[in-house]
N, C-alpha and C positions, 0 to 999 in steps of 0.2 A: 607239417612240411608240405610245401607246394612243389609240384614237379615243374621243372623249367619249361617255358613255352619256347618251342623252336622258332628261331628267327626266320624271316622270309629268305634270307641268304642261305641258311642251313637247309631249309626245305628244298630250295633250288639246287643246292649242291647234292642233296640226296637223290633228287630226280635225275640229275646229270650222271651220278654214279651208277644208278640203275640202268640208264640208257647205255652207258659205256659197257656195263656188264652184259647187257642184252646184245650189243654189237659184237663183243668178244665171243659170246656163245654162238651167235649166228655164223661168224667167220670161221670159228673152230669147226662147227658141224659141217658146214659146206666144204671147207678145206679137207676135212677127214673123208667126206664122201667122195670128193673128186679124186683123192689119192687111191681109192679103191679101183678106179678105172685106169689110173696112171701106173700103179704098181700092183696089179692083182695077184701076182705070185706071192708077194709078201703076205698078203691077207689070206690067201688060200692055205698057206702053210700053218697058220695059227687057228684055223677053224678047228674046234675041239674034235678029237677022234671019235667021240661018242655021238656026234651030230649025224642024224640020218640024212641021206641025200647027197647031192653034188656040192662039194665045198665051193666050187666056182659060182654056183647059183646063190649060195649064202653070201658070198662076197658082193655080188651084184646087188642083191636085195638090201643088204645092210648099207651099202654105199648110197643107194637111192633113198633109203629111209633117212640117212644122215643129211643128205642134200635137201630133202623135203623139210626135215625138222628145222634146219638152219634157215631155210627160206621163210618158213612160217614164223620163226622168231623175228626175222627182219621186217616183217610186214605188221604194222600196228594193229590191224583188225584181227590178226591170227596169232599174235605173239604168245598168248597164253597157251593155246593149243600147241604151238611150236615148242614151248618150254616143256609141256607134258610129253610130247613126242620125243624131244631130246632126252629127257630123263629116262623114258622107256627104252630108247635105243641104247643109251649109255649102260643101262643095267643089263639089257639083253646081250650086248656084245662083250660084257665083262668076262664070261668064260673064255673068250679068245685071248684076253690078257693073261688069264691064269694058265691057259695052254702054252702060251709063249714062254712064261716063266718056267713051267715044268720042263719044256723042251730045252731051255737054256741050262737047266741044272743049277747046281750050286754056283753062286757067283765067284768067278775066278779073276775077273778084271772089271774095269769100269763099265763096259758095255753090259756084262752080265748083271752087275749091280743095278744098272739103270732099268733093266728089264723087270727086276723084282721091285724096284722103287716105284714103278708105274702102278703097281697094284693099289697101295694106299692113296696114291695121288688121284685116283679116280673119284674118291669120296668127295673132295671139294667140287669136282665137276657136277656130281649128283646134287650136292647142296645148292650150287649156283642155279642149276636148271630148276630145282624145286622152288627156290626163292623167287624165280622169275615167273612161276605159275600164278602168283598172286596179283 
């Protein structure tokens, strides 16, 4: 059995899909980083209680890291480093998502359910960032 040889069109489609994924990740990371400065109180509330130091400082640094990661993903020469940084940031800020769910308690409405649904939805973001490191 021979493996099918990808056509030129399918190879081009694959490149376009990867470029679109890269753009989505860059926009997501930059957008998330910008919201840290637009709505810092939201993020300050979800900094895990066990984190040492000033929660406001964690919000500033994580927002800057997200903006940097997204910018690096958007620039062709640094896109791999940006994907690695995106993956790192997404994993490092995951405890804030856990804290938000813990603070929300047992889901009683759609908003509470959405908070808990965010937890497994982070995994596809990690996979995307990891896939773009190649």
